[in-house]
PDB file of N, CA, C and O in Angstrom:
ATOM      1  N   MET A   1     -19.320  -0.485  21.721  1.00  0.00           N
ATOM      2  CA  MET A   1     -18.842  -1.787  21.257  1.00  0.00           C
ATOM      3  C   MET A   1     -17.658  -1.636  20.257  1.00  0.00           C
ATOM      4  O   MET A   1     -17.644  -0.686  19.475  1.00  0.00           O
ATOM      5  N   LYS A   2     -16.720  -2.514  20.275  1.00  0.00           N
ATOM      6  CA  LYS A   2     -15.670  -2.497  19.514  1.00  0.00           C
ATOM      7  C   LYS A   2     -15.547  -3.811  18.594  1.00  0.00           C
ATOM      8  O   LYS A   2     -15.909  -4.919  18.987  1.00  0.00           O
ATOM      9  N   PHE A   3     -15.045  -3.587  17.442  1.00  0.00           N
ATOM     10  CA  PHE A   3     -14.893  -4.673  16.404  1.00  0.00           C
ATOM     11  C   PHE A   3     -13.470  -4.772  16.014  1.00  0.00           C
ATOM     12  O   PHE A   3     -12.651  -3.908  16.325  1.00  0.00           O
ATOM     13  N   LYS A   4     -13.171  -5.868  15.307  1.00  0.00           N
ATOM     14  CA  LYS A   4     -11.865  -6.052  14.671  1.00  0.00           C
ATOM     15  C   LYS A   4     -12.031  -6.873  13.411  1.00  0.00           C
ATOM     16  O   LYS A   4     -12.980  -7.647  13.287  1.00  0.00           O
ATOM     17  N   HIS A   5     -11.043  -6.696  12.407  1.00  0.00           N
ATOM     18  CA  HIS A   5     -11.034  -7.398  11.182  1.00  0.00           C
ATOM     19  C   HIS A   5     -10.826  -8.892  11.499  1.00  0.00           C
ATOM     20  O   HIS A   5     -10.077  -9.230  12.415  1.00  0.00           O
ATOM     21  N   CYS A   6     -11.487  -9.779  10.745  1.00  0.00           N
ATOM     22  CA  CYS A   6     -11.224 -11.146  10.795  1.00  0.00           C
ATOM     23  C   CYS A   6      -9.919 -11.437  10.214  1.00  0.00           C
ATOM     24  O   CYS A   6      -9.462 -10.732   9.314  1.00  0.00           O
ATOM     25  N   ASN A   7      -9.295 -12.451  10.692  1.00  0.00           N
ATOM     26  CA  ASN A   7      -7.867 -12.831  10.158  1.00  0.00           C
ATOM     27  C   ASN A   7      -7.925 -13.358   8.626  1.00  0.00           C
ATOM     28  O   ASN A   7      -6.917 -13.358   7.919  1.00  0.00           O
ATOM     29  N   ASN A   8      -9.142 -13.790   8.191  1.00  0.00           N
ATOM     30  CA  ASN A   8      -9.243 -14.375   6.874  1.00  0.00           C
ATOM     31  C   ASN A   8      -9.742 -13.357   5.871  1.00  0.00           C
ATOM     32  O   ASN A   8     -10.455 -13.736   4.942  1.00  0.00           O
ATOM     33  N   VAL A   9      -9.400 -12.058   6.012  1.00  0.00           N
ATOM     34  CA  VAL A   9      -9.789 -10.994   5.166  1.00  0.00           C
ATOM     35  C   VAL A   9      -8.568 -10.296   4.615  1.00  0.00           C
ATOM     36  O   VAL A   9      -7.655  -9.934   5.357  1.00  0.00           O
ATOM     37  N   ASP A  10      -8.557 -10.116   3.361  1.00  0.00           N
ATOM     38  CA  ASP A  10      -7.462  -9.391   2.714  1.00  0.00           C
ATOM     39  C   ASP A  10      -8.073  -8.089   2.250  1.00  0.00           C
ATOM     40  O   ASP A  10      -9.243  -8.095   1.868  1.00  0.00           O
ATOM     41  N   TRP A  11      -7.333  -6.923   2.256  1.00  0.00           N
ATOM     42  CA  TRP A  11      -7.910  -5.615   1.895  1.00  0.00           C
ATOM     43  C   TRP A  11      -6.978  -4.890   0.958  1.00  0.00           C
ATOM     44  O   TRP A  11      -5.767  -4.951   1.171  1.00  0.00           O
ATOM     45  N   LYS A  12      -7.429  -4.243  -0.013  1.00  0.00           N
ATOM     46  CA  LYS A  12      -6.698  -3.364  -0.983  1.00  0.00           C
ATOM     47  C   LYS A  12      -7.447  -2.069  -1.165  1.00  0.00           C
ATOM     48  O   LYS A  12      -8.674  -2.071  -1.062  1.00  0.00           O
ATOM     49  N   GLU A  13      -6.806  -1.003  -1.421  1.00  0.00           N
ATOM     50  CA  GLU A  13      -7.425   0.218  -1.718  1.00  0.00           C
ATOM     51  C   GLU A  13      -6.908   0.678  -3.052  1.00  0.00           C
ATOM     52  O   GLU A  13      -5.710   0.642  -3.332  1.00  0.00           O
ATOM     53  N   PHE A  14      -7.886   1.131  -3.909  1.00  0.00           N
ATOM     54  CA  PHE A  14      -7.608   1.589  -5.328  1.00  0.00           C
ATOM     55  C   PHE A  14      -8.413   2.876  -5.558  1.00  0.00           C
ATOM     56  O   PHE A  14      -9.638   2.758  -5.543  1.00  0.00           O
ATOM     57  N   ASP A  15      -7.910   4.029  -5.759  1.00  0.00           N
ATOM     58  CA  ASP A  15      -8.589   5.224  -6.039  1.00  0.00           C
ATOM     59  C   ASP A  15      -9.621   5.560  -5.183  1.00  0.00           C
ATOM     60  O   ASP A  15     -10.717   5.798  -5.690  1.00  0.00           O
ATOM     61  N   ASN A  16      -9.473   5.633  -3.868  1.00  0.00           N
ATOM     62  CA  ASN A  16     -10.600   5.931  -2.903  1.00  0.00           C
ATOM     63  C   ASN A  16     -11.687   4.905  -2.781  1.00  0.00           C
ATOM     64  O   ASN A  16     -12.741   5.176  -2.205  1.00  0.00           O
ATOM     65  N   GLU A  17     -11.457   3.779  -3.293  1.00  0.00           N
ATOM     66  CA  GLU A  17     -12.365   2.583  -3.211  1.00  0.00           C
ATOM     67  C   GLU A  17     -11.636   1.375  -2.625  1.00  0.00           C
ATOM     68  O   GLU A  17     -10.476   1.158  -2.974  1.00  0.00           O
ATOM     69  N   GLY A  18     -12.212   0.634  -1.817  1.00  0.00           N
ATOM     70  CA  GLY A  18     -11.618  -0.591  -1.279  1.00  0.00           C
ATOM     71  C   GLY A  18     -12.220  -1.851  -1.780  1.00  0.00           C
ATOM     72  O   GLY A  18     -13.363  -1.915  -2.233  1.00  0.00           O
ATOM     73  N   VAL A  19     -11.348  -2.910  -1.671  1.00  0.00           N
ATOM     74  CA  VAL A  19     -11.869  -4.205  -2.011  1.00  0.00           C
ATOM     75  C   VAL A  19     -11.477  -5.150  -0.848  1.00  0.00           C
ATOM     76  O   VAL A  19     -10.322  -5.198  -0.424  1.00  0.00           O
ATOM     77  N   LEU A  20     -12.495  -5.903  -0.349  1.00  0.00           N
ATOM     78  CA  LEU A  20     -12.236  -6.879   0.696  1.00  0.00           C
ATOM     79  C   LEU A  20     -12.317  -8.178   0.038  1.00  0.00           C
ATOM     80  O   LEU A  20     -13.154  -8.382  -0.842  1.00  0.00           O
ATOM     81  N   LEU A  21     -11.453  -9.101   0.439  1.00  0.00           N
ATOM     82  CA  LEU A  21     -11.553 -10.520  -0.066  1.00  0.00           C
ATOM     83  C   LEU A  21     -11.597 -11.428   1.184  1.00  0.00           C
ATOM     84  O   LEU A  21     -10.680 -11.486   2.003  1.00  0.00           O
ATOM     85  N   ASN A  22     -12.732 -12.121   1.254  1.00  0.00           N
ATOM     86  CA  ASN A  22     -12.916 -13.190   2.346  1.00  0.00           C
ATOM     87  C   ASN A  22     -12.138 -14.456   1.922  1.00  0.00           C
ATOM     88  O   ASN A  22     -12.651 -15.229   1.113  1.00  0.00           O
ATOM     89  N   LEU A  23     -11.034 -14.668   2.394  1.00  0.00           N
ATOM     90  CA  LEU A  23     -10.146 -15.734   1.907  1.00  0.00           C
ATOM     91  C   LEU A  23     -10.790 -17.135   2.209  1.00  0.00           C
ATOM     92  O   LEU A  23     -10.493 -18.102   1.509  1.00  0.00           O
ATOM     93  N   SER A  24     -11.624 -17.234   3.196  1.00  0.00           N
ATOM     94  CA  SER A  24     -12.370 -18.498   3.430  1.00  0.00           C
ATOM     95  C   SER A  24     -13.491 -18.873   2.328  1.00  0.00           C
ATOM     96  O   SER A  24     -13.727 -20.030   1.977  1.00  0.00           O
ATOM     97  N   THR A  25     -14.124 -17.765   1.852  1.00  0.00           N
ATOM     98  CA  THR A  25     -15.224 -18.075   0.967  1.00  0.00           C
ATOM     99  C   THR A  25     -14.785 -17.726  -0.534  1.00  0.00           C
ATOM    100  O   THR A  25     -15.327 -18.265  -1.499  1.00  0.00           O
ATOM    101  N   GLY A  26     -13.785 -16.805  -0.649  1.00  0.00           N
ATOM    102  CA  GLY A  26     -13.400 -16.520  -1.989  1.00  0.00           C
ATOM    103  C   GLY A  26     -14.259 -15.347  -2.527  1.00  0.00           C
ATOM    104  O   GLY A  26     -14.110 -14.995  -3.697  1.00  0.00           O
ATOM    105  N   TYR A  27     -15.147 -14.731  -1.721  1.00  0.00           N
ATOM    106  CA  TYR A  27     -16.032 -13.623  -2.179  1.00  0.00           C
ATOM    107  C   TYR A  27     -15.267 -12.314  -1.958  1.00  0.00           C
ATOM    108  O   TYR A  27     -14.559 -12.114  -0.971  1.00  0.00           O
ATOM    109  N   TYR A  28     -15.465 -11.437  -2.953  1.00  0.00           N
ATOM    110  CA  TYR A  28     -14.936 -10.050  -2.914  1.00  0.00           C
ATOM    111  C   TYR A  28     -16.100  -9.123  -2.590  1.00  0.00           C
ATOM    112  O   TYR A  28     -17.247  -9.374  -2.960  1.00  0.00           O
ATOM    113  N   PHE A  29     -15.764  -8.028  -1.876  1.00  0.00           N
ATOM    114  CA  PHE A  29     -16.694  -7.029  -1.428  1.00  0.00           C
ATOM    115  C   PHE A  29     -16.092  -5.757  -1.695  1.00  0.00           C
ATOM    116  O   PHE A  29     -14.991  -5.427  -1.254  1.00  0.00           O
ATOM    117  N   ARG A  30     -16.898  -4.974  -2.495  1.00  0.00           N
ATOM    118  CA  ARG A  30     -16.340  -3.540  -2.913  1.00  0.00           C
ATOM    119  C   ARG A  30     -16.855  -2.620  -1.964  1.00  0.00           C
ATOM    120  O   ARG A  30     -18.018  -2.721  -1.571  1.00  0.00           O
ATOM    121  N   LEU A  31     -15.967  -1.590  -1.499  1.00  0.00           N
ATOM    122  CA  LEU A  31     -16.426  -0.616  -0.518  1.00  0.00           C
ATOM    123  C   LEU A  31     -16.354   0.758  -1.318  1.00  0.00           C
ATOM    124  O   LEU A  31     -15.415   1.036  -2.063  1.00  0.00           O
ATOM    125  N   ASN A  32     -17.429   1.575  -1.089  1.00  0.00           N
ATOM    126  CA  ASN A  32     -17.332   2.902  -1.573  1.00  0.00           C
ATOM    127  C   ASN A  32     -16.359   3.806  -0.812  1.00  0.00           C
ATOM    128  O   ASN A  32     -15.653   3.341   0.083  1.00  0.00           O
ATOM    129  N   GLN A  33     -16.318   5.122  -1.170  1.00  0.00           N
ATOM    130  CA  GLN A  33     -15.442   5.990  -0.469  1.00  0.00           C
ATOM    131  C   GLN A  33     -15.508   5.952   1.024  1.00  0.00           C
ATOM    132  O   GLN A  33     -14.522   5.817   1.747  1.00  0.00           O
ATOM    133  N   VAL A  34     -16.791   6.086   1.448  1.00  0.00           N
ATOM    134  CA  VAL A  34     -17.024   6.080   2.990  1.00  0.00           C
ATOM    135  C   VAL A  34     -16.632   4.825   3.594  1.00  0.00           C
ATOM    136  O   VAL A  34     -15.888   4.800   4.574  1.00  0.00           O
ATOM    137  N   GLY A  35     -17.140   3.688   3.004  1.00  0.00           N
ATOM    138  CA  GLY A  35     -16.589   2.266   3.533  1.00  0.00           C
ATOM    139  C   GLY A  35     -15.178   2.190   3.613  1.00  0.00           C
ATOM    140  O   GLY A  35     -14.630   1.707   4.603  1.00  0.00           O
ATOM    141  N   THR A  36     -14.520   2.654   2.597  1.00  0.00           N
ATOM    142  CA  THR A  36     -13.019   2.630   2.510  1.00  0.00           C
ATOM    143  C   THR A  36     -12.463   3.402   3.676  1.00  0.00           C
ATOM    144  O   THR A  36     -11.520   2.958   4.331  1.00  0.00           O
ATOM    145  N   PHE A  37     -13.048   4.574   3.944  1.00  0.00           N
ATOM    146  CA  PHE A  37     -12.615   5.495   5.083  1.00  0.00           C
ATOM    147  C   PHE A  37     -12.904   4.660   6.405  1.00  0.00           C
ATOM    148  O   PHE A  37     -12.053   4.685   7.295  1.00  0.00           O
ATOM    149  N   ILE A  38     -13.929   4.010   6.550  1.00  0.00           N
ATOM    150  CA  ILE A  38     -14.271   3.383   7.705  1.00  0.00           C
ATOM    151  C   ILE A  38     -13.417   2.127   8.089  1.00  0.00           C
ATOM    152  O   ILE A  38     -13.029   1.882   9.232  1.00  0.00           O
ATOM    153  N   TRP A  39     -13.189   1.398   7.026  1.00  0.00           N
ATOM    154  CA  TRP A  39     -12.584   0.130   7.266  1.00  0.00           C
ATOM    155  C   TRP A  39     -11.252   0.120   8.173  1.00  0.00           C
ATOM    156  O   TRP A  39     -11.108  -0.746   9.036  1.00  0.00           O
ATOM    157  N   PRO A  40     -10.304   1.098   7.947  1.00  0.00           N
ATOM    158  CA  PRO A  40      -9.098   1.124   8.916  1.00  0.00           C
ATOM    159  C   PRO A  40      -9.538   1.566  10.209  1.00  0.00           C
ATOM    160  O   PRO A  40      -8.789   1.330  11.157  1.00  0.00           O
ATOM    161  N   LEU A  41     -10.654   2.185  10.419  1.00  0.00           N
ATOM    162  CA  LEU A  41     -11.102   2.654  11.702  1.00  0.00           C
ATOM    163  C   LEU A  41     -11.682   1.557  12.549  1.00  0.00           C
ATOM    164  O   LEU A  41     -11.831   1.724  13.759  1.00  0.00           O
ATOM    165  N   ILE A  42     -12.040   0.353  11.898  1.00  0.00           N
ATOM    166  CA  ILE A  42     -12.528  -0.810  12.517  1.00  0.00           C
ATOM    167  C   ILE A  42     -11.399  -1.573  13.187  1.00  0.00           C
ATOM    168  O   ILE A  42     -10.752  -2.389  12.531  1.00  0.00           O
ATOM    169  N   ASN A  43     -11.153  -1.357  14.376  1.00  0.00           N
ATOM    170  CA  ASN A  43      -9.992  -2.037  15.146  1.00  0.00           C
ATOM    171  C   ASN A  43     -10.360  -2.039  16.545  1.00  0.00           C
ATOM    172  O   ASN A  43     -11.352  -1.446  16.970  1.00  0.00           O
ATOM    173  N   GLU A  44      -9.565  -2.703  17.255  1.00  0.00           N
ATOM    174  CA  GLU A  44      -9.856  -2.949  18.723  1.00  0.00           C
ATOM    175  C   GLU A  44      -9.722  -1.730  19.540  1.00  0.00           C
ATOM    176  O   GLU A  44     -10.047  -1.817  20.724  1.00  0.00           O
ATOM    177  N   GLU A  45      -9.271  -0.556  19.060  1.00  0.00           N
ATOM    178  CA  GLU A  45      -9.102   0.667  19.812  1.00  0.00           C
ATOM    179  C   GLU A  45     -10.310   1.634  19.562  1.00  0.00           C
ATOM    180  O   GLU A  45     -10.643   2.382  20.482  1.00  0.00           O
ATOM    181  N   ASN A  46     -10.986   1.662  18.368  1.00  0.00           N
ATOM    182  CA  ASN A  46     -12.129   2.518  18.147  1.00  0.00           C
ATOM    183  C   ASN A  46     -13.424   1.833  18.444  1.00  0.00           C
ATOM    184  O   ASN A  46     -13.646   0.711  17.988  1.00  0.00           O
ATOM    185  N   ASN A  47     -14.333   2.501  19.235  1.00  0.00           N
ATOM    186  CA  ASN A  47     -15.703   2.021  19.321  1.00  0.00           C
ATOM    187  C   ASN A  47     -16.564   2.587  18.321  1.00  0.00           C
ATOM    188  O   ASN A  47     -16.104   3.422  17.542  1.00  0.00           O
ATOM    189  N   LEU A  48     -17.772   2.221  18.257  1.00  0.00           N
ATOM    190  CA  LEU A  48     -18.724   2.751  17.250  1.00  0.00           C
ATOM    191  C   LEU A  48     -18.846   4.370  17.281  1.00  0.00           C
ATOM    192  O   LEU A  48     -18.910   5.051  16.258  1.00  0.00           O
ATOM    193  N   GLY A  49     -18.867   4.834  18.460  1.00  0.00           N
ATOM    194  CA  GLY A  49     -18.966   6.321  18.783  1.00  0.00           C
ATOM    195  C   GLY A  49     -17.732   7.070  18.125  1.00  0.00           C
ATOM    196  O   GLY A  49     -17.885   8.130  17.518  1.00  0.00           O
ATOM    197  N   ASP A  50     -16.577   6.493  18.271  1.00  0.00           N
ATOM    198  CA  ASP A  50     -15.349   7.018  17.735  1.00  0.00           C
ATOM    199  C   ASP A  50     -15.443   7.055  16.134  1.00  0.00           C
ATOM    200  O   ASP A  50     -15.085   8.038  15.484  1.00  0.00           O
ATOM    201  N   ILE A  51     -15.933   5.946  15.597  1.00  0.00           N
ATOM    202  CA  ILE A  51     -16.130   5.895  14.179  1.00  0.00           C
ATOM    203  C   ILE A  51     -17.087   6.794  13.650  1.00  0.00           C
ATOM    204  O   ILE A  51     -16.830   7.415  12.619  1.00  0.00           O
ATOM    205  N   VAL A  52     -18.344   6.954  14.343  1.00  0.00           N
ATOM    206  CA  VAL A  52     -19.175   7.953  13.939  1.00  0.00           C
ATOM    207  C   VAL A  52     -18.628   9.400  13.994  1.00  0.00           C
ATOM    208  O   VAL A  52     -18.909  10.196  13.098  1.00  0.00           O
ATOM    209  N   ASN A  53     -17.885   9.726  14.995  1.00  0.00           N
ATOM    210  CA  ASN A  53     -17.292  11.138  15.071  1.00  0.00           C
ATOM    211  C   ASN A  53     -16.244  11.296  13.907  1.00  0.00           C
ATOM    212  O   ASN A  53     -16.181  12.360  13.290  1.00  0.00           O
ATOM    213  N   CYS A  54     -15.432  10.247  13.614  1.00  0.00           N
ATOM    214  CA  CYS A  54     -14.562  10.422  12.461  1.00  0.00           C
ATOM    215  C   CYS A  54     -15.228  10.661  11.126  1.00  0.00           C
ATOM    216  O   CYS A  54     -14.785  11.493  10.334  1.00  0.00           O
ATOM    217  N   VAL A  55     -16.298   9.923  10.884  1.00  0.00           N
ATOM    218  CA  VAL A  55     -17.018  10.016   9.642  1.00  0.00           C
ATOM    219  C   VAL A  55     -17.662  11.441   9.587  1.00  0.00           C
ATOM    220  O   VAL A  55     -17.646  12.099   8.547  1.00  0.00           O
ATOM    221  N   MET A  56     -18.209  11.875  10.707  1.00  0.00           N
ATOM    222  CA  MET A  56     -18.796  13.238  10.671  1.00  0.00           C
ATOM    223  C   MET A  56     -17.838  14.269  10.418  1.00  0.00           C
ATOM    224  O   MET A  56     -18.185  15.259   9.774  1.00  0.00           O
ATOM    225  N   ASP A  57     -16.544  14.136  10.901  1.00  0.00           N
ATOM    226  CA  ASP A  57     -15.506  15.147  10.637  1.00  0.00           C
ATOM    227  C   ASP A  57     -15.011  15.187   9.277  1.00  0.00           C
ATOM    228  O   ASP A  57     -14.532  16.207   8.781  1.00  0.00           O
ATOM    229  N   GLN A  58     -15.135  13.966   8.608  1.00  0.00           N
ATOM    230  CA  GLN A  58     -14.583  13.934   7.229  1.00  0.00           C
ATOM    231  C   GLN A  58     -15.712  14.166   6.113  1.00  0.00           C
ATOM    232  O   GLN A  58     -15.449  14.643   5.009  1.00  0.00           O
ATOM    233  N   PHE A  59     -16.928  13.799   6.496  1.00  0.00           N
ATOM    234  CA  PHE A  59     -18.121  13.979   5.417  1.00  0.00           C
ATOM    235  C   PHE A  59     -19.108  14.884   5.975  1.00  0.00           C
ATOM    236  O   PHE A  59     -19.322  14.975   7.184  1.00  0.00           O
ATOM    237  N   ASP A  60     -19.722  15.570   5.056  1.00  0.00           N
ATOM    238  CA  ASP A  60     -20.800  16.411   5.468  1.00  0.00           C
ATOM    239  C   ASP A  60     -22.144  15.704   5.610  1.00  0.00           C
ATOM    240  O   ASP A  60     -22.920  15.649   4.656  1.00  0.00           O
ATOM    241  N   VAL A  61     -22.428  15.152   6.822  1.00  0.00           N
ATOM    242  CA  VAL A  61     -23.653  14.331   6.858  1.00  0.00           C
ATOM    243  C   VAL A  61     -24.096  14.469   8.374  1.00  0.00           C
ATOM    244  O   VAL A  61     -23.287  14.719   9.267  1.00  0.00           O
ATOM    245  N   SER A  62     -25.367  14.294   8.574  1.00  0.00           N
ATOM    246  CA  SER A  62     -26.010  14.334   9.989  1.00  0.00           C
ATOM    247  C   SER A  62     -25.592  13.225  10.804  1.00  0.00           C
ATOM    248  O   SER A  62     -25.384  12.134  10.273  1.00  0.00           O
ATOM    249  N   ARG A  63     -25.438  13.405  12.123  1.00  0.00           N
ATOM    250  CA  ARG A  63     -25.235  12.353  13.083  1.00  0.00           C
ATOM    251  C   ARG A  63     -26.106  11.229  12.948  1.00  0.00           C
ATOM    252  O   ARG A  63     -25.656  10.084  13.008  1.00  0.00           O
ATOM    253  N   ARG A  64     -27.447  11.493  12.750  1.00  0.00           N
ATOM    254  CA  ARG A  64     -28.484  10.543  12.652  1.00  0.00           C
ATOM    255  C   ARG A  64     -28.239   9.586  11.404  1.00  0.00           C
ATOM    256  O   ARG A  64     -28.380   8.365  11.473  1.00  0.00           O
ATOM    257  N   GLN A  65     -27.876  10.237  10.315  1.00  0.00           N
ATOM    258  CA  GLN A  65     -27.620   9.444   9.105  1.00  0.00           C
ATOM    259  C   GLN A  65     -26.301   8.594   9.264  1.00  0.00           C
ATOM    260  O   GLN A  65     -26.249   7.404   8.954  1.00  0.00           O
ATOM    261  N   VAL A  66     -25.232   9.315   9.777  1.00  0.00           N
ATOM    262  CA  VAL A  66     -24.053   8.430  10.009  1.00  0.00           C
ATOM    263  C   VAL A  66     -24.205   7.273  10.857  1.00  0.00           C
ATOM    264  O   VAL A  66     -23.664   6.200  10.589  1.00  0.00           O
ATOM    265  N   LYS A  67     -25.006   7.486  11.986  1.00  0.00           N
ATOM    266  CA  LYS A  67     -25.173   6.336  12.868  1.00  0.00           C
ATOM    267  C   LYS A  67     -25.996   5.148  12.159  1.00  0.00           C
ATOM    268  O   LYS A  67     -25.702   3.958  12.269  1.00  0.00           O
ATOM    269  N   SER A  68     -26.953   5.604  11.496  1.00  0.00           N
ATOM    270  CA  SER A  68     -27.726   4.580  10.773  1.00  0.00           C
ATOM    271  C   SER A  68     -26.982   3.844   9.731  1.00  0.00           C
ATOM    272  O   SER A  68     -27.031   2.618   9.628  1.00  0.00           O
ATOM    273  N   ASP A  69     -26.315   4.590   8.985  1.00  0.00           N
ATOM    274  CA  ASP A  69     -25.462   3.984   7.882  1.00  0.00           C
ATOM    275  C   ASP A  69     -24.270   3.040   8.391  1.00  0.00           C
ATOM    276  O   ASP A  69     -23.938   2.006   7.812  1.00  0.00           O
ATOM    277  N   ILE A  70     -23.686   3.533   9.534  1.00  0.00           N
ATOM    278  CA  ILE A  70     -22.575   2.743  10.089  1.00  0.00           C
ATOM    279  C   ILE A  70     -23.075   1.475  10.759  1.00  0.00           C
ATOM    280  O   ILE A  70     -22.401   0.447  10.702  1.00  0.00           O
ATOM    281  N   HIS A  71     -24.274   1.526  11.410  1.00  0.00           N
ATOM    282  CA  HIS A  71     -24.953   0.378  11.875  1.00  0.00           C
ATOM    283  C   HIS A  71     -25.219  -0.623  10.896  1.00  0.00           C
ATOM    284  O   HIS A  71     -24.974  -1.809  11.115  1.00  0.00           O
ATOM    285  N   ASP A  72     -25.792  -0.141   9.645  1.00  0.00           N
ATOM    286  CA  ASP A  72     -26.055  -1.079   8.545  1.00  0.00           C
ATOM    287  C   ASP A  72     -24.789  -1.662   8.058  1.00  0.00           C
ATOM    288  O   ASP A  72     -24.723  -2.874   7.852  1.00  0.00           O
ATOM    289  N   PHE A  73     -23.764  -0.871   7.856  1.00  0.00           N
ATOM    290  CA  PHE A  73     -22.491  -1.299   7.383  1.00  0.00           C
ATOM    291  C   PHE A  73     -21.858  -2.342   8.259  1.00  0.00           C
ATOM    292  O   PHE A  73     -21.304  -3.316   7.749  1.00  0.00           O
ATOM    293  N   ILE A  74     -21.919  -2.171   9.550  1.00  0.00           N
ATOM    294  CA  ILE A  74     -21.178  -3.100  10.552  1.00  0.00           C
ATOM    295  C   ILE A  74     -21.973  -4.340  10.614  1.00  0.00           C
ATOM    296  O   ILE A  74     -21.391  -5.398  10.854  1.00  0.00           O
ATOM    297  N   GLU A  75     -23.268  -4.312  10.418  1.00  0.00           N
ATOM    298  CA  GLU A  75     -24.216  -5.516  10.423  1.00  0.00           C
ATOM    299  C   GLU A  75     -23.857  -6.376   9.112  1.00  0.00           C
ATOM    300  O   GLU A  75     -23.820  -7.605   9.179  1.00  0.00           O
ATOM    301  N   GLN A  76     -23.612  -5.730   8.000  1.00  0.00           N
ATOM    302  CA  GLN A  76     -23.291  -6.375   6.824  1.00  0.00           C
ATOM    303  C   GLN A  76     -21.911  -7.061   6.876  1.00  0.00           C
ATOM    304  O   GLN A  76     -21.682  -8.187   6.434  1.00  0.00           O
ATOM    305  N   LEU A  77     -21.066  -6.284   7.441  1.00  0.00           N
ATOM    306  CA  LEU A  77     -19.669  -6.816   7.570  1.00  0.00           C
ATOM    307  C   LEU A  77     -19.719  -8.009   8.590  1.00  0.00           C
ATOM    308  O   LEU A  77     -19.028  -8.994   8.332  1.00  0.00           O
ATOM    309  N   LEU A  78     -20.419  -7.996   9.634  1.00  0.00           N
ATOM    310  CA  LEU A  78     -20.493  -9.039  10.494  1.00  0.00           C
ATOM    311  C   LEU A  78     -21.124 -10.245   9.918  1.00  0.00           C
ATOM    312  O   LEU A  78     -20.659 -11.345  10.215  1.00  0.00           O
ATOM    313  N   SER A  79     -22.213 -10.140   9.064  1.00  0.00           N
ATOM    314  CA  SER A  79     -22.893 -11.196   8.462  1.00  0.00           C
ATOM    315  C   SER A  79     -22.128 -11.938   7.445  1.00  0.00           C
ATOM    316  O   SER A  79     -22.350 -13.121   7.187  1.00  0.00           O
ATOM    317  N   GLU A  80     -21.181 -11.187   6.844  1.00  0.00           N
ATOM    318  CA  GLU A  80     -20.289 -11.678   5.838  1.00  0.00           C
ATOM    319  C   GLU A  80     -18.966 -12.268   6.413  1.00  0.00           C
ATOM    320  O   GLU A  80     -18.084 -12.739   5.695  1.00  0.00           O
ATOM    321  N   GLN A  81     -18.907 -12.201   7.764  1.00  0.00           N
ATOM    322  CA  GLN A  81     -17.752 -12.692   8.542  1.00  0.00           C
ATOM    323  C   GLN A  81     -16.506 -11.888   8.107  1.00  0.00           C
ATOM    324  O   GLN A  81     -15.429 -12.477   8.006  1.00  0.00           O
ATOM    325  N   LEU A  82     -16.598 -10.691   7.869  1.00  0.00           N
ATOM    326  CA  LEU A  82     -15.385  -9.876   7.560  1.00  0.00           C
ATOM    327  C   LEU A  82     -14.853  -9.203   8.782  1.00  0.00           C
ATOM    328  O   LEU A  82     -13.654  -8.927   8.810  1.00  0.00           O
ATOM    329  N   ILE A  83     -15.606  -8.917   9.772  1.00  0.00           N
ATOM    330  CA  ILE A  83     -15.263  -8.363  11.115  1.00  0.00           C
ATOM    331  C   ILE A  83     -15.984  -9.183  12.189  1.00  0.00           C
ATOM    332  O   ILE A  83     -17.005  -9.840  11.987  1.00  0.00           O
ATOM    333  N   GLN A  84     -15.339  -9.070  13.347  1.00  0.00           N
ATOM    334  CA  GLN A  84     -15.946  -9.734  14.558  1.00  0.00           C
ATOM    335  C   GLN A  84     -15.935  -8.763  15.759  1.00  0.00           C
ATOM    336  O   GLN A  84     -15.289  -7.716  15.725  1.00  0.00           O
ATOM    337  N   LYS A  85     -16.702  -9.161  16.865  1.00  0.00           N
ATOM    338  CA  LYS A  85     -16.620  -8.310  17.921  1.00  0.00           C
ATOM    339  C   LYS A  85     -15.217  -8.530  18.562  1.00  0.00           C
ATOM    340  O   LYS A  85     -14.645  -9.620  18.532  1.00  0.00           O
ATOM    341  N   ALA A  86     -14.681  -7.354  19.174  1.00  0.00           N
ATOM    342  CA  ALA A  86     -13.442  -7.503  19.763  1.00  0.00           C
ATOM    343  C   ALA A  86     -13.520  -7.839  21.292  1.00  0.00           C
ATOM    344  O   ALA A  86     -12.488  -7.998  21.943  1.00  0.00           O
TER     345      ALA A  86
END
């Protein structure tokens, strides 16, 4: 499955951490280092498997943990209307 950023989201990166602003609601969301790494990978070209592989290449973590964490992260972004299915 592929996802893309919603048009109503602004993104800034500061010192390995990211901040997302939902322009429709005015709510800010802070991303840790891993979330900041993942955010640009969420586009119409990368599917979840691609993102899992990129995270595993960058960080020392098991495939099982990466898959679980990315699933939770994607679900949160979807529920906050920061991303949508492509």
